[in-house]
C-alpha positions in Angstrom: 0.0 0.0 0.0 1.3 3.5 -0.8 0.3 6.8 0.8 1.5 10.2 -0.3 1.0 13.9 0.2 1.8 17.0 -1.9 4.9 19.1 -2.1 4.6 22.7 -3.3 8.0 24.1 -2.5 10.0 25.8 -5.4 13.4 24.7 -4.2 15.0 21.5 -5.7 13.6 18.5 -4.0 15.9 16.0 -2.2 14.2 12.6 -2.0 15.4 10.5 1.0 15.0 6.8 0.1 14.7 4.8 3.3 14.8 1.0 3.7 13.5 -0.6 6.9 12.9 -4.0 8.2 12.1 -4.7 11.9 13.4 -1.3 13.0 10.5 -0.7 15.5 13.0 0.5 18.1 14.7 3.0 15.8 12.5 4.1 12.9 10.6 6.9 14.7 13.9 8.6 15.7 15.3 8.1 12.2 12.3 9.7 10.5 12.3 12.5 13.1 16.0 13.2 12.1 14.9 13.6 8.5 12.0 15.9 9.5 14.4 18.1 11.5 16.7 18.7 8.5 17.4 22.4 7.9 16.8 22.0 4.2 13.1 22.8 3.6 12.3 20.7 0.5 12.6 17.0 1.3 10.3 14.1 0.4 10.6 10.8 2.2 10.2 7.5 0.5 10.1 4.5 2.8 10.1 0.8 1.7 9.2 -1.5 4.5 10.3 -5.0 3.6 7.6 -6.9 5.5 8.5 -6.0 9.1 7.0 -8.3 11.7 7.7 -6.2 14.9 5.1 -3.5 14.4 7.6 -1.3 12.6 5.2 -0.4 9.8 2.7 1.1 12.2 5.4 3.2 13.8 6.7 4.3 10.5 3.2 5.3 9.3 2.6 7.5 12.4 6.1 9.0 12.1 5.6 9.9 8.5 2.1 11.4 9.1 3.5 13.7 11.8 6.7 14.6 10.0 5.3 17.5 8.1 7.0 16.3 5.0 5.6 14.9 1.8 6.1 11.1 1.7 5.4 7.8 0.1 5.2 4.7 2.2 5.6 1.4 0.4 4.7 -1.7 2.3 5.5 -5.1 0.9 6.0 -8.8 1.8 9.5 -9.6 2.9 11.9 -10.2 0.1 15.3 -9.7 1.7 16.4 -8.2 -1.6 18.1 -4.9 -0.7 19.0 -3.9 -4.2 15.5 -4.5 -5.5 14.0 -2.6 -2.6 16.2 0.4 -3.1 15.3 0.4 -6.8 11.6 0.4 -5.9 12.2 3.3 -3.6 14.2 5.2 -6.2 11.4 4.7 -8.8 9.0 6.4 -6.4 11.1 9.6 -6.1 10.3 12.9 -7.7 13.4 14.9 -6.6 16.3 16.1 -8.7 18.5 14.7 -5.9 18.4 11.6 -3.9 19.8 10.4 -0.6 19.8 6.7 0.6 19.1 6.0 4.2 18.3 3.2 6.6 15.8 3.7 9.4 18.1 2.5 12.1 20.5 5.5 11.5 20.2 9.2 12.3 20.9 12.3 10.2 22.4 15.4 11.8 20.3 18.5 11.2 22.5 20.2 8.5 23.4 17.0 6.7 21.2 17.6 3.6 21.2 21.4 3.5 25.0 21.7 3.5 25.2 19.3 0.5 22.4 20.9 -1.4 24.1 24.3 -1.1 27.3 22.8 -2.5 25.5 21.1 -5.3 23.6 24.4 -6.2 26.9 26.2 -6.7 28.4 23.6 -9.1 25.9 21.8 -11.5 28.7 19.4 -12.6 28.9 17.8 -9.1 27.5 14.3 -9.3 27.4 13.9 -5.5 28.5 15.2 -2.1 29.3 12.6 0.6 30.9 12.3 4.0 34.2 10.5 4.7 33.3 10.0 8.3 30.4 9.6 10.7 29.6 9.0 14.4 28.6 5.6 15.8 25.8 5.1 18.3 24.6 2.0 20.1 21.1 0.5 20.5 20.1 3.2 22.9 21.4 6.1 20.7 24.4 6.8 22.9 27.5 7.9 21.0 30.2 5.3 21.4 32.5 6.6 18.7 32.3 10.4 17.9 34.5 10.2 14.8 34.6 7.0 12.8 36.9 7.6 9.8 36.2 5.8 6.6 38.6 5.2 3.7 38.5 8.7 2.1 39.0 10.5 5.4 41.7 13.2 5.1 42.6 12.2 1.5 42.8 14.7 -1.4 41.0 12.6 -4.0 40.0 14.4 -7.1 39.3 11.9 -9.9 36.9 8.9 -10.4 39.9 6.8 -11.2 41.2 7.3 -7.7 37.8 6.6 -6.2 37.5 3.4 -8.2 40.9 2.2 -7.0 40.1 3.0 -3.4 36.7 1.2 -3.8 38.5 -1.9 -5.0 41.5 -2.0 -2.7 39.5 -1.0 0.5 36.1 -2.5 -0.5 34.3 0.8 0.0 35.2 4.4 -0.6 32.5 6.0 1.6 29.1 5.3 3.2 26.1 6.0 1.1 24.2 7.2 4.2 24.0 11.0 4.4 25.2 11.5 0.8 23.3 13.4 -1.8 23.4 12.3 -5.4 22.0 13.7 -8.7 19.0 11.7 -9.6 19.8 11.7 -13.3 23.2 10.0 -12.7 21.5 7.3 -10.7 18.9 6.8 -13.4 21.6 6.7 -16.2 23.5 3.9 -14.5 20.2 1.9 -14.0 20.2 2.0 -10.2 21.2 -1.1 -8.3 22.0 -4.5 -9.8 19.1 -6.6 -8.6 20.8 -9.9 -9.5 23.7 -9.4 -7.1 23.7 -9.4 -3.3 25.6 -6.2 -2.9 24.1 -2.8 -2.8 26.3 0.2 -1.8 29.4 -1.5 -3.2 27.7 -2.0 -6.6 26.2 1.5 -6.9 29.4 3.3 -6.0 31.3 1.3 -8.6 28.7 2.1 -11.3 28.7 5.8 -10.4 32.5 6.0 -10.6 32.6 4.2 -13.9 29.9 6.5 -15.3 32.0 9.5 -14.2 35.0 8.1 -16.0 33.0 8.2 -19.2 31.7 11.8 -18.4 34.8 13.8 -17.6 32.7 16.9 -16.9 31.4 15.4 -13.7 33.0 16.0 -10.4 32.4 15.3 -6.7 32.8 16.7 -3.2 34.0 14.9 0.0 33.0 16.4 3.3 35.5 15.5 6.1 33.2 15.9 9.0 30.5 13.6 10.5 26.9 14.5 9.5 25.1 11.2 10.3 25.1 8.6 13.1 25.5 5.0 12.2 23.8 2.6 14.6 25.4 -0.7 15.6 23.1 -3.4 16.8 22.7 -7.2 16.5 20.6 -7.1 13.3 23.1 -5.0 11.2 23.3 -6.9 7.9 27.0 -6.2 7.7 27.6 -8.4 10.7 27.1 -11.5 8.5 30.7 -12.2 7.5 30.1 -14.9 5.0 27.4 -12.8 3.2 30.1 -10.1 2.9 32.6 -12.6 1.5 30.1 -13.9 -1.1 28.8 -10.5 -2.3 32.3 -9.1 -2.6 33.2 -12.1 -4.8 30.1 -11.4 -7.0 31.1 -7.7 -7.3 34.7 -8.5 -8.3 33.6 -11.1 -10.8 31.3 -8.6 -12.6 33.3 -5.4 -12.4 36.9 -6.4 -12.0 37.1 -10.0 -13.5 40.8 -9.8 -14.3 42.0 -8.7 -10.9 42.9 -10.8 -7.9 40.8 -10.3 -4.8 42.1 -7.4 -2.6 43.9 -7.9 0.7 41.0 -6.6 2.7 38.8 -9.4 1.4 41.5 -12.0 2.1 41.7 -10.7 5.6 37.9 -11.0 6.0 38.0 -14.6 4.7 40.9 -15.5 7.0 39.2 -14.1 10.1 35.9 -15.9 9.2 37.8 -19.2 8.7 39.6 -18.7 12.1 36.2 -18.3 13.8 34.9 -21.4 12.1 38.0 -23.4 13.1 37.7 -22.3 16.7 34.1 -23.3 16.8 34.7 -26.6 15.0 32.2 -25.4 12.4 33.2 -27.7 9.5 29.9 -27.2 7.7 30.8 -23.5 7.2 34.3 -24.4 6.1 32.9 -26.9 3.6 30.6 -24.1 2.2 33.5 -21.7 2.0 35.5 -24.3 0.1 32.9 -24.2 -2.7 32.8 -20.4 -3.1 36.0 -19.7 -5.2 39.5 -21.1 -5.7 40.9 -18.0 -3.9 38.9 -19.0 -0.8 40.4 -22.4 -1.1 43.9 -21.0 -1.2 43.3 -19.1 2.0 41.7 -22.2 3.5 44.8 -24.3 2.8 47.2 -21.5 4.0 45.2 -20.9 7.2 44.8 -24.6 7.9 48.5 -25.1 7.8 49.1 -22.1 10.1 46.5 -23.5 12.5 48.1 -26.9 12.4 46.3 -28.0 15.6 43.2 -28.2 13.4 44.9 -29.2 10.2 44.7 -32.9 10.8 41.0 -32.8 11.3 40.6 -30.6 8.3 42.5 -32.8 6.0 40.6 -35.8 7.1 37.3 -34.0 6.6 37.9 -32.6 3.2 40.8 -34.6 1.8 43.1 -31.6 1.5 46.9 -31.9 0.8 
């Protein structure tokens, strides 16, 4: 079901596309943080992916009291982040878009400061942050300044962005960023046949910018949103991350070896599986990719106290 209201402001609209699933504890505060933005022309698009904790009712009330135009899309659970984001993007009317999750918090000037920057230079494809604050379940700040991979760097070209994206597996967080809608439309949004979301869209944007040299970008080196850590964060699923990064590499960088960050993620994930005697997970990892198998063999030999059992279980040499 979709509900919507009207927007009569003459300023360029920034459409904030929000995904939510079982965020009953957090969604009202997240929507309130959008409503409290100092930029006056914002529309909210929410896609609820079949929440079962009463979240949809909380979202409905929060949207109705936000004072902002909105569209609320309720659907049965799919678990498909990319498809859900695309559905939200298709519902937008703004010249600019910002992607958001309803367990996070925007600081009041997050969108206004970026819209002002974008208004000055029409060739800017996006403005994003290189850092953020981290809060816990209760909204308490546990890390005032969390620096991401672009923090403090003087990066000026999409080539540099793309290399950082590959080597570090992520140049910046999408949350809090503002992007030109026409750029997102031109690249076709998210790849719905892949598990990844932010990793994919950033790569597609950077490659589009490589083909359109007139486009530029701006990195803001101060935190303008709060990222919430909790037990249901999807990024906590290590093996999902391993798998989706493989898919991304295979599509967009098929001739390159996996970056060291990914190898470290696999190694840590295998170590945990070894320590927990979780051979079912190790067997699944073995089937993912030859590069996983290389790390498995290397790690097993380093952890020789488990190597005998591993060889016997999987006939390794």
